[in-house]
C-alpha positions in Angstrom: -23.1 21.9 -36.2 -21.1 18.7 -36.0 -21.4 16.0 -33.4 -20.6 17.4 -29.9 -18.2 15.6 -27.6 -16.8 16.5 -24.3 -14.8 19.4 -25.8 -11.2 18.4 -25.6 -10.1 20.8 -28.4 -9.4 19.0 -31.8 -10.6 21.8 -34.1 -10.3 19.6 -37.2 -9.1 20.8 -40.6 -7.9 24.4 -40.3 -4.9 26.6 -41.2 -3.9 26.8 -37.5 -5.3 23.8 -35.6 -5.6 23.2 -31.9 -5.1 19.6 -31.3 -6.9 17.6 -28.6 -3.8 15.7 -27.7 -1.0 17.8 -26.1 1.8 15.3 -26.7 1.5 12.2 -28.9 2.9 8.9 -28.1 5.7 7.8 -30.4 7.1 4.6 -31.8 9.4 4.2 -28.8 6.5 4.6 -26.4 4.6 1.9 -28.4 7.4 -0.5 -28.0 7.4 0.0 -24.3 3.7 -0.8 -24.2 4.4 -4.0 -26.2 7.1 -4.9 -23.8 4.8 -4.3 -20.8 1.8 -6.3 -22.2 4.0 -9.1 -23.6 6.5 -9.7 -20.8 9.3 -12.2 -21.0 13.0 -12.9 -20.7 15.8 -14.9 -22.3 17.6 -14.7 -25.6 14.7 -16.0 -27.7 12.4 -13.4 -26.2 15.0 -10.6 -26.8 15.4 -11.7 -30.4 11.6 -11.8 -31.0 11.3 -8.3 -29.4 14.1 -6.9 -31.6 12.3 -8.3 -34.7 9.1 -6.6 -33.6 11.0 -3.3 -33.1 12.5 -3.4 -36.6 8.9 -3.7 -38.0 7.3 -1.2 -35.7 9.8 1.5 -36.7 8.6 1.2 -40.3 5.2 2.7 -39.0 6.7 5.9 -37.8 6.9 7.8 -41.2 3.5 6.3 -42.3 1.2 6.6 -39.3 -0.9 9.4 -38.0 -1.4 9.7 -34.2 -5.0 9.5 -32.9 -6.8 12.8 -32.7 -8.4 11.9 -29.3 -7.4 9.9 -26.3 -10.5 10.1 -24.2 -14.2 9.9 -24.6 -14.1 9.3 -28.3 -15.2 6.7 -30.8 -13.5 3.8 -28.9 -15.4 4.6 -25.7 -18.6 4.8 -27.8 -17.8 1.4 -29.4 -17.3 -0.2 -26.0 -20.6 1.2 -24.8 -22.3 -0.1 -28.0 -20.8 -3.5 -27.4 -22.1 -3.5 -23.8 -25.5 -2.5 -24.9 -25.6 -5.3 -27.5 -24.3 -7.8 -24.9 -26.7 -6.8 -22.1 -29.7 -5.9 -24.1 -29.6 -2.3 -22.8 -29.4 1.2 -24.4 -27.9 3.2 -21.6 -24.4 1.7 -21.0 -22.0 4.4 -19.8 -18.3 3.7 -19.6 -16.9 5.3 -16.4 -13.6 5.2 -14.5 -14.6 2.3 -12.3 -17.7 0.7 -10.7 -17.3 3.0 -7.6 -17.8 6.1 -9.9 -20.9 4.4 -11.3 -22.3 3.8 -7.8 -21.7 7.5 -7.0 -23.8 8.7 -10.0 -26.7 6.4 -8.9 -26.5 7.5 -5.3 -26.5 11.2 -6.4 -29.5 10.5 -8.6 -31.3 9.3 -5.6 -30.4 12.5 -3.7 -28.8 10.4 -1.0 -28.1 12.6 2.1 -27.7 12.6 5.8 -30.5 10.8 7.6 -31.4 8.6 4.6 -30.9 4.9 5.0 -29.2 2.5 2.6 -29.5 -1.3 2.9 -26.3 -3.0 1.9 -25.1 -6.6 2.5 -23.0 -7.2 5.5 -20.3 -8.8 3.3 -19.1 -6.9 0.2 -16.3 -4.7 -1.0 -15.9 -1.4 0.8 -16.8 0.5 -2.5 -20.4 -0.4 -2.1 -20.7 1.7 1.1 -18.2 4.5 0.4 -20.5 7.2 -0.9 -23.3 6.7 1.7 -20.7 6.8 4.5 -19.2 10.0 3.0 -22.5 11.9 2.9 -23.6 10.8 6.3 -26.3 8.4 5.2 -27.1 5.6 7.6 -25.8 2.2 6.5 -28.2 -0.6 7.4 -26.4 -4.0 7.1 -28.6 -6.9 5.8 -27.6 -10.4 6.8 -26.4 -12.8 4.1 -27.9 -16.0 2.7 -25.8 -18.7 4.3 -25.8 -20.7 1.0 -24.8 -18.0 -1.5 -23.2 -15.4 0.8 -25.5 -12.8 -1.1 -27.9 -10.4 0.6 -30.8 -12.2 2.2 -34.1 -10.7 0.9 -35.9 -11.8 4.1 -33.6 -9.8 6.3 -33.9 -6.8 3.9 -37.6 -6.9 4.5 -37.1 -6.9 8.2 -34.8 -3.8 8.1 -36.8 -1.5 5.8 -38.0 1.6 7.5 -39.7 4.8 6.3 -36.2 6.3 5.9 -34.9 3.6 3.5 -34.0 5.3 0.3 -31.9 2.6 -1.4 -31.2 -1.2 -1.5 -27.9 -2.3 -2.9 -27.8 -6.0 -3.7 -24.3 -7.3 -4.5 -23.9 -10.4 -6.8 -20.9 -11.8 -4.9 -18.5 -13.8 -7.0 -20.9 -13.4 -10.0 -23.6 -15.5 -8.4 -26.9 -13.6 -8.9 -28.8 -12.3 -5.9 -32.4 -13.4 -5.6 -33.8 -10.2 -7.2 -37.5 -10.9 -7.4 -38.3 -10.3 -3.7 -35.9 -7.4 -3.5 -37.7 -5.7 -6.5 -41.0 -6.4 -5.0 -40.1 -4.7 -1.7 -38.6 -1.8 -3.6 -41.8 -1.2 -5.6 -43.9 -1.5 -2.4 -41.9 1.1 -0.6 -40.7 3.3 -3.5 -37.0 2.4 -2.9 -34.3 2.7 -5.5 -32.3 -0.5 -6.3 -28.7 -0.3 -7.2 -27.2 -3.6 -8.3 -23.6 -3.9 -7.4 -22.8 -6.1 -10.3 -19.0 -5.7 -10.1 -18.4 -9.4 -10.3 -21.3 -10.3 -12.6 -20.9 -9.1 -16.2 -22.7 -11.8 -18.2 -24.6 -13.4 -15.3 -28.2 -14.3 -15.8 -31.2 -14.2 -13.5 -34.5 -15.8 -14.7 -33.8 -15.0 -18.3 -32.5 -11.5 -17.6 -28.9 -10.3 -17.7 -27.8 -9.2 -14.2 -27.5 -5.5 -14.2 -30.7 -4.9 -16.1 -33.1 -5.6 -13.2 -32.6 -2.8 -10.7 -32.9 0.9 -11.3 -29.2 1.1 -11.7 -26.3 -1.3 -12.0 -22.5 -0.9 -12.1 -20.1 -3.4 -13.4 -16.4 -3.4 -12.6 -13.7 -3.9 -15.3 -10.8 -3.7 -12.8 -7.9 -5.9 -13.6 -9.0 -8.8 -11.4 -12.4 -9.2 -13.0 -13.4 -11.7 -15.6 -12.8 -9.1 -18.3 -11.0 -5.8 -17.9 -10.4 -2.4 -19.7 -6.6 -2.2 -19.3 -6.8 -2.4 -15.5 -9.6 -0.1 -14.6 -13.1 0.9 -15.7 -16.7 0.4 -15.1 -20.0 0.2 -16.9 -23.1 1.9 -15.5 -26.6 1.1 -16.7 -30.1 2.3 -15.8 -33.7 1.3 -16.3 -34.9 4.8 -15.2 -36.9 6.2 -18.1 -35.1 9.2 -19.7 -32.0 9.1 -17.6 -29.7 7.3 -20.0 -28.6 10.4 -21.8 -28.2 12.3 -18.5 -25.7 9.6 -17.4 -23.3 10.7 -20.1 -23.4 14.3 -18.7 -23.1 13.0 -15.2 -19.9 11.3 -16.2 -18.3 14.6 -17.3 -19.2 17.5 -15.1 -22.6 18.3 -16.6 -21.3 19.7 -19.8 -24.3 20.8 -21.9 -24.0 21.9 -25.5 -27.7 22.5 -26.0 -27.7 25.8 -24.3 -24.3 27.4 -24.5 -23.7 30.6 -22.5 -23.0 33.9 -24.3 -19.9 33.8 -26.5 -18.9 30.4 -25.3 -19.2 26.8 -26.6 -21.2 25.2 -23.9 -23.0 25.5 -20.6 -22.6 23.6 -17.3 -26.0 22.5 -16.1 -27.0 20.3 -13.1 -28.1 16.7 -13.9 -31.7 16.0 -12.9 -32.1 13.3 -10.2 -35.2 11.7 -8.9 -35.9 14.4 -6.3 -33.6 17.2 -7.2 -30.7 18.3 -9.6 -27.2 17.3 -8.6 -23.7 18.4 -9.3 -21.9 15.7 -11.3 -18.2 14.8 -11.1 -15.6 13.6 -13.6 -15.4 9.9 -14.4 -14.0 10.1 -17.9 -12.5 7.1 -19.6 -9.8 6.8 -22.3 -9.9 5.5 -25.8 -7.4 2.8 -25.0 -9.6 1.5 -22.2 -12.6 1.5 -24.6 -10.6 -0.5 -27.2 -9.5 -3.0 -24.5 -13.0 -3.5 -23.2 -14.5 -4.0 -26.7 -11.9 -6.7 -27.4 -12.6 -8.5 -24.2 -16.4 -8.4 -24.4 -16.2 -10.3 -27.6 -14.8 -13.3 -25.8 -16.7 -13.0 -22.5 -18.9 -16.0 -23.1 -15.8 -18.2 -23.7 -14.3 -16.8 -20.5 -17.3 -17.7 -18.5 -17.5 -21.2 -19.9 -13.9 -21.9 -19.1 -14.4 -20.7 -15.6 -17.6 -22.8 -15.4 -15.7 -25.9 -16.4 -13.1 -25.4 -13.8 -15.8 -24.8 -11.1 -17.7 -28.0 -12.2 -14.4 -30.0 -11.9 -14.0 -28.7 -8.3 -17.6 -29.3 -7.4 -17.5 -32.8 -8.7 -14.3 -33.6 -6.8 -15.6 -32.1 -3.5 -18.6 -34.4 -3.7 -16.2 -37.1 -2.3 -16.5 -35.6 1.3 -19.9 -34.4 2.6 -18.2 -32.1 5.1 -17.4 -29.9 2.0 -20.1 -27.6 0.7 -19.1 -26.8 -2.9 -20.1 -23.9 -5.2 -23.5 -24.1 -6.6 -23.2 -24.2 -10.4 -26.5 -22.6 -11.1 -29.4 -23.8 -13.2 -31.8 -22.7 -16.0 -32.7 -19.6 -13.9 -29.3 -18.8 -12.3 -26.2 -18.5 -14.5 -23.2 -17.3 -12.5 -20.0 -15.8 -14.0 -17.8 -17.9 -11.7 -15.7 -14.8 -10.9 -15.0 -16.6 -7.6 -15.5 -20.2 -6.5 -17.3 -20.3 -3.1 -16.0 -23.1 -0.9 -17.8 -23.8 2.4 -17.4 -26.5 5.0 -19.7 -27.9 7.7 -17.5 -27.4 10.8 -19.2 -30.2 12.7 -18.5 -32.7 10.0 -15.2 -31.4 9.1 -13.8 -31.5 12.6 -12.9 -27.8 12.7 -13.8 -24.5 11.1 -12.7 -22.6 8.0 -9.8 -20.9 9.8 -8.2 -24.3 10.3 -8.8 -25.3 6.7 -7.4 -22.0 5.5 -4.2 -22.4 7.5 -3.8 -26.0 6.1 -4.3 -24.8 2.5 -1.8 -22.0 3.0 0.8 -24.6 4.1 0.0 -26.6 1.0 0.5 -23.5 -1.2 -3.1 -23.0 -2.1 -4.1 -19.3 -2.4 -7.6 -18.7 -1.1 -9.3 -15.6 0.1 -12.7 -15.1 1.7 -14.4 -12.2 -0.2 -15.0 -10.0 1.8 -14.7 -9.1 5.5 -17.8 -7.9 7.3 -18.2 -4.2 6.6 -19.2 -3.3 10.0 -15.9 -4.6 11.4 -13.8 -1.9 9.7 -12.4 1.0 11.7 -13.9 3.6 9.4 -17.4 2.3 10.1 -16.7 2.2 13.8 -15.3 5.7 13.8 -18.5 6.9 12.2 -20.4 5.9 15.3 -21.6 2.4 14.4 -21.7 -0.3 17.0 -20.0 -3.3 15.5 -21.1 -5.8 18.1 -24.7 -4.7 18.0 -24.7 -5.0 14.2 -23.1 -8.5 14.4 -26.0 -9.6 16.6 -28.4 -8.6 13.7 -26.3 -10.5 11.1 -25.8 -14.0 12.7 -25.4 -15.7 9.3 -22.6 -13.3 8.4 -20.7 -14.0 11.6 -21.1 -17.7 11.2 -20.1 -18.0 7.6 -17.2 -15.6 7.6 -15.5 -16.9 10.7 -16.4 -20.5 10.5 -17.5 -21.7 7.1 -16.3 -20.1 3.9 -13.5 -19.0 1.6 -13.0 -18.6 -2.1 -10.8 -20.4 -4.5 -9.4 -19.2 -7.9 -10.8 -20.7 -11.1 -8.8 -19.0 -13.8 -5.2 -18.9 -15.0 -4.7 -22.4 -13.7 -3.2 -25.4 -15.5 -5.1 -28.7 -15.3 -2.3 -29.8 -12.9 -2.8 -26.8 -10.6 -6.6 -27.3 -10.6 -6.2 -31.0 -9.7 -3.6 -30.1 -7.0 -6.0 -27.6 -5.4 -8.8 -30.1 -5.3 -6.5 -32.7 -3.9 -5.3 -30.2 -1.2 -8.8 -29.3 -0.1 -9.8 -32.9 0.2 -6.6 -33.9 2.0 -6.9 -30.9 4.4 -10.4 -31.7 5.4 -9.5 -35.4 5.8 -6.7 -34.3 8.2 -9.1 -32.2 10.1 -11.5 -35.1 10.5 -8.6 -37.3 11.7 -7.7 -34.7 14.3 -4.3 -33.9 12.7 
């Protein structure tokens, strides 16, 4: 028997084939893709595009369309590239990081009454599945320096119902994982790393995403690298679960024990405590190709971002009211997905809301990632008391409302980077002068 896939037809060489692809893309479609990926305007652009079109047309009578558009060799190549880069063997390419989280949560058999510790500040995807199944969210306060989950507060909030801890590497700056893993081992708790921002980050000689029981990376369009706009990579250190993750990605399809007179079986995926019903998080060949290409230059991307971050950090040293991004060290190597800018309100003569307004007026885009989760209506409507949670997360309240925002460190010219640094310094100086 040949290699089994996800069964999307493609019967191979035969007198009467059944192709996997229902309608192939043609040369006209290809030109629209080129036009979309290489946008421009003006006579020179139009002429160049016409020249490309004349050449691309020559492919039509010579080329053969791909036999598969999803979960094929390009997806496998992307997973292999991730494994080589991360030093793993279990990389599974899924539709997005959120889908990866869901597989990990299902493995843990997360259900109503279980508790999940998440940081008070992160993207809503981190908490979506626990909220959906009625598990109790326990919000850990943040470290006021990094905005990451505070391990000391995690320790205070563990109970006998805690089933999972979800550290989030905000902005690609690694969470202090050693104390979290120690707590997890002591209490038999599953750790899911939300590494959405952190593909390529290092923590004490290990790649982020290879430390917890599970980790999910995001390849969404705003991340350092992308797979044509969406995608995620799920990894695990759980012995024996790597192959099961592939089935968990596509509905539990099982070719090892087909039912009578059919090609396959559908079997549950075995979790830690019980089997679970998987969903569909299939990815496309185009996404796989895009991800493989961008992985190959990820270190260059990180280094370019690091240089921009270092420039800002060096510039902000001019005013001690500004607390710049920590650039890491031998043990901590961030991805610089975001640049963390903080101020000391007492020294700055005002809080971050004042500074944000001034930067807006100067045309500098900056966004504090993210709002406190417990402030969202969906959480409140599920019965959580936002004000009580806020009392248990004083650092979160302080840093979000008074101290921090994030700056961009990519896609900027030297002039734009310089202007942004000048604008921050000028704005803080204005605040200190009472203007």
